[in-house]
C-alpha positions in Angstrom: 41.2 110.0 108.6 38.0 111.4 107.2 38.3 114.7 109.1 41.4 115.6 107.0 39.9 115.4 103.6 39.3 119.2 103.3 35.5 119.3 102.7 34.0 122.6 101.8 31.8 124.5 104.2 28.2 123.9 104.4 25.5 125.2 101.8 24.1 127.6 104.4 27.4 129.3 105.1 28.1 129.4 101.4 24.8 131.0 100.7 25.0 133.5 103.5 28.5 134.6 102.3 27.2 135.0 98.6 24.3 137.1 99.7 26.1 139.3 102.1 27.0 142.8 100.9 30.4 143.2 99.4 32.0 144.9 102.4 31.0 141.8 104.6 32.8 139.4 102.2 36.2 137.8 103.2 38.9 139.8 101.4 40.7 137.5 99.0 43.7 139.8 98.2 44.6 141.2 101.4 47.1 138.5 102.8 50.0 138.3 104.9 52.1 135.1 104.9 49.3 133.1 103.5 46.6 134.3 106.0 44.0 136.9 106.0 45.0 140.6 106.9 42.9 141.0 109.9 43.6 144.8 110.0 41.5 145.2 106.8 39.0 142.6 107.5 38.0 143.2 111.2 39.5 146.5 112.4 38.0 149.4 110.6 40.2 152.5 110.1 39.9 155.3 112.7 38.4 158.7 111.8 41.6 159.9 110.1 41.4 156.9 107.8 44.6 155.2 109.3 44.7 151.6 110.5 45.4 150.9 114.2 49.2 151.2 115.1 49.4 147.8 116.6 48.3 145.4 113.8 47.5 141.7 113.7 50.6 141.1 111.6 53.0 142.2 114.2 51.0 140.4 117.1 50.7 137.1 115.4 54.3 137.2 114.3 55.6 138.0 117.7 53.4 135.4 119.3 54.7 132.7 116.9 58.3 133.8 117.5 57.9 133.7 121.3 56.5 130.1 120.9 59.5 129.0 118.7 62.0 130.9 121.2 60.3 128.7 124.1 60.8 125.6 122.1 64.3 126.2 121.3 65.1 127.2 124.9 63.3 123.9 126.1 65.5 121.8 123.6 68.9 123.4 124.6 69.2 121.3 128.0 67.7 118.2 126.2 70.4 118.3 123.6 73.1 119.5 125.9 72.8 116.4 128.2 73.2 113.9 125.3 76.8 113.6 125.5 76.5 112.3 129.0 74.2 109.4 128.0 75.1 105.8 128.0 73.9 102.4 127.0 72.1 100.0 129.2 70.4 96.6 129.4 68.7 95.9 126.1 71.1 98.0 124.2 73.7 95.3 125.0 71.3 92.5 124.6 70.3 93.3 121.0 73.5 94.9 119.9 76.2 92.5 121.3 76.5 90.5 118.1 77.0 93.5 115.8 79.4 95.1 118.3 81.5 91.9 118.5 81.5 91.7 114.7 83.0 95.2 114.7 85.5 94.4 117.4 86.8 91.4 115.4 87.6 93.7 112.5 84.4 93.4 110.6 82.8 96.3 108.4 79.5 98.0 108.9 78.1 95.4 106.4 79.1 92.8 108.8 77.4 94.7 111.6 74.2 94.9 109.6 74.4 91.3 108.9 74.6 90.5 112.6 71.7 92.8 113.1 69.6 91.0 110.5 70.5 87.7 112.1 69.5 89.0 115.5 66.0 89.9 114.0 65.7 86.5 112.6 66.7 84.7 115.8 64.6 86.9 117.9 61.6 86.3 115.5 61.4 82.6 116.8 62.6 83.1 120.3 61.1 86.4 121.7 59.0 88.7 119.5 58.2 89.3 115.9 58.9 92.9 115.4 61.2 92.4 112.5 62.1 96.0 111.5 62.5 97.2 115.2 64.9 94.5 116.2 67.2 95.5 113.3 67.3 99.2 114.5 67.8 98.0 118.2 70.8 95.9 117.2 72.4 98.9 115.4 72.4 101.1 118.4 75.1 103.8 118.3 77.1 102.3 121.1 77.7 99.3 119.0 80.1 101.4 117.1 81.5 103.5 119.9 80.0 104.2 123.5 81.1 107.9 122.9 78.4 107.9 120.0 75.6 106.6 122.1 74.2 110.1 122.9 73.6 110.7 119.2 70.7 108.4 119.5 68.8 110.8 121.6 69.5 113.5 119.2 68.2 111.4 116.4 65.0 110.6 118.4 64.2 114.2 119.0 64.9 115.1 115.5 62.6 112.4 114.3 59.8 113.4 116.6 60.1 117.2 115.7 60.3 116.6 112.0 57.4 114.1 111.7 55.2 116.2 114.1 55.9 119.3 111.9 55.2 117.4 108.7 51.9 116.1 110.0 50.9 119.4 111.2 52.0 121.1 108.1 49.8 118.7 106.0 46.8 119.4 108.2 47.2 123.2 108.7 48.6 124.3 105.4 47.4 121.6 102.9 43.9 120.9 104.3 43.1 124.1 106.0 45.2 126.4 103.7 45.9 128.5 106.9 49.5 129.7 106.2 52.7 129.5 108.0 51.9 131.3 111.3 49.3 129.0 112.6 51.4 126.1 111.7 54.5 127.4 113.5 52.4 128.3 116.5 50.4 124.9 116.8 53.4 122.7 116.0 55.6 124.5 118.5 52.9 124.0 121.2 52.4 120.3 120.3 56.2 119.7 120.6 56.5 121.6 123.7 53.9 119.4 125.5 55.4 116.3 124.0 59.0 116.8 124.9 58.3 118.4 128.4 55.4 116.2 129.9 56.5 112.6 128.8 55.5 110.0 131.4 59.0 108.7 131.1 61.6 111.0 129.5 64.5 108.4 129.8 62.5 105.8 127.9 61.1 108.3 125.4 64.1 110.1 124.4 67.5 108.9 126.1 67.4 105.0 126.3 67.8 104.0 122.8 66.3 100.6 122.8 63.1 102.0 124.2 63.1 105.3 122.3 63.8 103.8 118.9 61.1 101.2 119.4 58.2 103.5 120.6 59.0 107.2 120.0 60.7 106.8 116.6 58.0 104.4 115.4 55.4 107.0 116.7 57.1 109.4 114.4 57.0 107.1 111.4 53.3 106.8 112.0 52.8 110.5 111.8 54.6 110.6 108.4 52.4 107.8 107.2 49.3 109.7 108.4 50.5 112.8 106.6 51.2 110.9 103.3 47.9 109.3 103.6 46.1 112.6 104.0 47.8 114.2 101.1 47.0 111.1 98.8 43.4 111.2 99.7 43.3 115.0 99.5 44.9 114.8 96.2 47.0 118.1 96.7 49.6 119.9 98.5 49.6 123.5 99.4 51.2 124.2 96.2 48.5 122.7 94.2 47.0 119.3 93.0 49.2 116.3 93.0 50.3 115.0 89.5 50.1 111.4 88.8 53.8 111.0 89.3 53.7 112.8 92.5 50.9 110.6 93.7 52.9 107.5 92.7 56.0 108.6 94.4 54.1 109.2 97.6 52.1 105.9 97.3 55.6 104.0 97.0 57.0 105.8 100.1 53.7 105.0 102.0 54.3 101.3 101.1 57.8 101.3 102.3 56.8 103.0 105.5 53.8 100.6 106.1 56.2 97.7 105.8 58.7 99.2 108.3 56.0 100.3 110.8 54.2 96.8 110.7 57.4 95.4 112.1 57.4 97.8 115.0 55.7 98.0 118.3 52.1 96.7 118.5 50.7 99.8 120.1 51.7 101.9 117.1 50.9 99.0 114.8 47.2 99.0 116.1 46.8 102.8 115.9 48.6 102.7 112.2 46.2 99.9 110.9 43.1 102.0 112.0 44.6 105.2 110.4 45.2 103.5 107.1 41.8 101.8 107.2 40.3 105.3 107.9 42.2 106.5 105.0 40.7 103.9 102.7 37.2 104.8 104.0 37.8 108.4 103.4 39.0 107.8 99.9 35.9 105.7 99.2 33.6 108.4 100.5 35.3 111.6 99.3 37.7 110.7 96.5 37.2 107.1 95.2 39.7 107.8 92.4 42.4 108.1 95.1 41.8 104.8 96.6 44.4 103.1 94.4 47.1 105.0 96.0 46.2 103.9 99.6 45.2 100.2 99.2 48.7 98.9 98.4 50.1 100.4 101.6 47.1 99.1 103.6 47.6 95.6 102.3 51.3 95.6 102.9 50.6 96.9 106.5 48.2 94.2 107.3 50.5 91.5 105.8 53.5 92.6 107.8 51.7 93.1 111.0 50.0 89.8 110.7 53.5 88.2 110.2 54.8 90.1 113.2 52.0 89.1 115.4 52.1 85.4 114.3 55.8 85.1 115.1 56.6 81.9 117.3 58.7 84.2 119.6 55.5 86.1 120.8 54.0 82.9 122.1 57.3 82.0 123.8 57.6 85.4 125.4 54.0 85.3 126.7 54.5 81.9 128.2 57.8 82.8 129.9 57.2 86.6 130.9 53.5 87.2 131.0 52.0 83.7 131.7 48.4 84.0 132.9 48.4 87.8 132.4 46.2 87.6 129.2 42.8 89.3 129.8 41.0 87.9 126.8 39.1 90.0 124.3 36.2 91.2 126.3 38.2 92.3 129.2 40.8 93.8 127.1 38.2 95.9 125.4 36.6 97.0 128.6 39.7 97.9 130.3 41.1 99.8 127.3 38.0 101.8 127.1 38.1 102.7 130.8 41.8 103.4 130.6 41.4 105.8 127.6 38.9 107.8 129.5 41.0 107.7 132.6 44.1 109.1 130.9 42.2 111.8 129.0 41.5 113.2 132.6 45.0 112.5 134.0 46.7 114.1 131.0 44.4 117.2 130.8 46.5 119.1 133.1 47.1 122.9 133.5 50.0 123.0 131.0 47.6 121.6 128.3 44.9 124.1 129.1 47.6 127.0 128.8 48.8 125.6 125.6 45.3 125.3 124.2 44.6 129.0 125.4 47.6 130.2 123.4 46.6 128.1 120.4 43.0 129.4 120.4 43.5 132.7 118.5 45.7 130.8 116.0 43.0 128.2 115.5 40.4 131.0 114.9 42.9 132.5 112.3 43.3 129.1 110.7 39.4 128.5 110.6 38.8 131.8 109.1 41.2 131.2 106.4 39.9 127.7 105.7 37.1 126.7 103.4 36.5 123.5 105.5 33.0 122.9 106.9 34.4 121.4 110.2 31.2 119.4 110.3 30.5 116.9 113.1 32.9 118.0 115.8 31.6 115.5 118.3 32.0 112.7 115.9 35.6 113.7 115.4 36.1 113.8 119.2 34.4 110.2 119.6 36.7 108.8 116.9 39.8 110.3 118.5 38.9 109.0 121.9 38.2 105.5 120.3 41.6 105.6 118.6 43.3 106.5 122.0 41.4 103.6 123.7 42.6 101.1 120.8 46.2 102.0 121.8 45.7 100.4 125.2 44.5 97.0 123.8 48.0 95.3 123.0 49.2 95.8 126.5 46.1 94.7 128.2 45.6 91.8 126.1 49.2 90.4 126.6 50.2 91.9 130.1 46.9 92.7 131.8 47.9 96.4 132.5 48.6 99.7 130.7 52.2 98.8 130.3 55.5 100.5 131.2 56.4 104.2 130.8 57.8 103.7 127.3 54.4 102.6 126.1 52.6 105.5 127.9 55.0 107.9 126.1 53.6 107.3 122.8 49.9 107.2 124.0 50.6 110.6 125.6 52.1 111.8 122.3 49.1 110.6 120.2 46.8 112.2 123.0 48.3 115.7 122.4 47.9 115.4 118.7 44.4 114.3 119.0 43.3 116.9 121.4 44.6 119.8 119.2 42.9 118.2 116.2 39.7 117.9 118.1 39.9 121.6 119.5 40.7 122.9 116.2 37.7 121.1 114.6 35.4 122.5 117.3 36.8 126.0 117.0 36.5 125.6 113.3 32.9 124.6 113.6 32.0 127.6 115.9 33.7 130.0 113.3 31.6 128.5 110.5 28.4 129.0 112.4 29.2 132.4 113.5 29.9 133.5 110.0 27.0 131.8 108.5 24.7 133.5 111.1 26.2 137.0 110.5 26.0 136.5 106.7 22.4 135.4 107.0 21.6 138.6 109.0 23.6 140.8 106.5 25.9 141.9 109.3 29.5 142.0 109.9 30.8 139.0 111.8 30.7 139.9 115.5 33.9 138.4 117.0 34.7 138.7 120.7 37.1 141.5 121.4 39.9 139.2 121.9 39.8 138.3 118.2 38.9 141.8 117.0 41.5 143.8 118.9 45.3 143.3 118.4 46.1 145.0 121.6 43.7 142.8 123.5 45.1 139.7 122.0 48.5 140.8 122.7 47.8 141.3 126.3 45.9 137.9 126.3 49.0 136.0 124.8 51.4 137.8 127.2 49.3 136.8 130.2 49.4 133.2 129.0 53.0 133.1 128.4 53.9 134.8 131.7 51.7 132.1 133.5 53.6 129.4 131.8 57.0 130.8 132.4 56.1 131.5 136.0 54.8 128.1 136.6 58.0 126.6 135.1 60.0 128.8 137.4 58.2 127.7 140.4 58.5 124.0 139.6 62.3 124.5 139.1 62.5 126.0 142.7 60.2 123.3 144.2 62.3 120.1 145.0 59.1 118.0 145.0 58.4 118.8 141.4 61.8 119.8 140.0 61.8 116.8 137.7 58.3 117.0 136.4 59.3 118.9 133.2 62.0 117.2 131.2 64.0 120.3 130.4 64.1 121.5 133.8 65.2 118.1 135.0 67.9 118.0 132.4 69.1 121.5 133.2 69.3 120.8 136.9 71.5 117.7 136.2 73.7 119.7 134.0 74.1 122.8 136.5 74.6 120.5 139.5 77.4 118.4 137.9 75.2 115.2 138.3 75.2 114.5 134.6 79.0 114.9 134.5 79.6 112.7 137.5 77.3 110.0 136.1 79.4 110.1 132.8 82.5 110.0 134.6 81.5 106.9 136.5 80.5 105.1 133.4 83.9 105.8 131.7 85.6 104.6 135.0 83.8 101.4 134.9 84.7 100.7 131.3 88.3 101.6 132.1 88.2 99.1 134.9 86.8 96.3 132.7 89.0 96.9 129.8 92.1 97.1 131.9 91.7 93.9 133.7 93.3 90.7 132.6 90.7 88.6 134.5 87.7 87.1 133.1 85.8 87.9 136.1 85.4 91.6 136.9 83.9 93.4 139.9 82.8 97.1 139.5 81.2 99.6 141.8 77.6 100.5 141.5 76.8 104.0 140.1 76.4 106.5 142.9 74.5 109.1 140.9 71.8 108.9 138.2 70.2 111.9 136.3 66.6 111.3 136.1 66.4 111.8 132.3 69.3 109.5 131.7 69.6 106.8 134.3 67.6 103.5 133.7 69.3 101.4 136.2 72.4 99.4 137.0 73.6 95.9 136.7 73.3 93.4 139.6 75.7 91.7 141.9 75.2 88.2 140.3 75.1 86.7 136.9 71.5 85.3 137.2 70.1 88.0 134.8 70.6 88.9 131.2 72.1 92.5 131.8 75.2 91.2 133.6 75.5 88.5 131.0 75.3 90.7 127.9 77.6 93.2 129.4 80.2 90.5 130.0 79.7 89.3 126.4 80.2 92.9 125.3 83.5 93.2 126.9 84.6 89.5 126.2 84.5 88.5 129.9 83.1 85.6 131.7 81.3 87.7 134.4 80.9 91.3 135.4 79.4 91.9 139.0 78.6 95.1 140.8 79.3 95.8 144.5 78.7 98.9 146.8 81.9 100.9 146.9 81.2 101.9 150.6 81.4 98.1 151.4 
């Protein structure tokens, strides 16, 4: 968290800028949308005294608008497929009591009471994640299966809003870089996070997994943003008042209590971030420490209670007996896995996204007064944070864990990569400015950053490469499902999503219309990749069939092959 405290640039850079001739100084009044007017700063007027026809304002605005358009286009199929989504497995397991309370004529209060009781029982029998169990038990299908798809809408909204908020705090509050860099960088981060999830169904559409992991990752980002603001002591509008700081400190405490009762991967990362915020406050703004410590104490206490739950030991003994690696092997495997996935996740789309982001990062750095000191240290801390996210699953399961866990690690990875690259770009900008100022010369930027036309061609080429590759993937049957939106769109256009939805409702009709306590239903014959988690079995020796039978008030529900 120390990298977000907004330190001023180094003495050498300040001295150089002060000693430079007036026409080499950064203009303070020529701004557009909160950022420097590059036409007046970099591009000199031509012989006639007129500025270039194609200005930075138009190019940056068009680039940011194009990225927003790409994000909106990517979200359309993700949202359009939500009505075809349906509950499965743990959705029934945790939500059955709340559902039955409503079926018996109970109120929403009764459903909440059942959810709280589920959290209490689970604490002693399965896991200690107290706040997450309550949310799991109140999945939308509890109230009506037709509402289940709203869960995915909420998950997407939470991820987008939290990512936007965190990016806004860093880009606008700390860097003072204006709206356009924020819009561009946040759009690129969200495009990567929504399109390249290791397991889209578990990250967005299967409520039980998405609420437990993606939603808590979103809450962690809000916590991080609040922490930065409290340590920084200001927002983009100005210094925080005592009342403003107190309100944010209370919100941080409440979030700390909730996140401490969530998944352990997010918990470990959140503990390190809050601890880092405390250290940053001690080093940079000791007077702000009092606003961070209460949340840190509440989080540690809540996380300790969650980890000490009797249910954790019972689950370990029944499900992961003998898989515990111990401390030393856990740390070693986590470190190696962190490096492994940095390489695996650094694909062409990430490179393209960073290429598009680069000019906006330069713009943000030139607008900022941060020194961007020690970029290697920032990269090292980020890598350590990613490595730490692997420790809970290696310690308990002996491996990296399922796709739903990898989803939030990937989301964290993308955010950390953008922070590290921004920090590195910022440092290069500071050094370039300082050298030019010391020499009494205008900063010599590469043509890409000094010519609007060159930048426009550069961004257009990057966007065409991205769009072309997406089109190629959509046409290639081997990789058609690699991007979440492409996969969702194919399921919608082919009728696969509608067919899956129809089969689910037909199964429900069979069960509800049967007077028997023992019902047989056909297996599903279709399953869109972004929606389908699996099916029930042909026997009652598993919890899924058992919970589904409870859900409908039956003794047993078995599946069979319709062809047989």
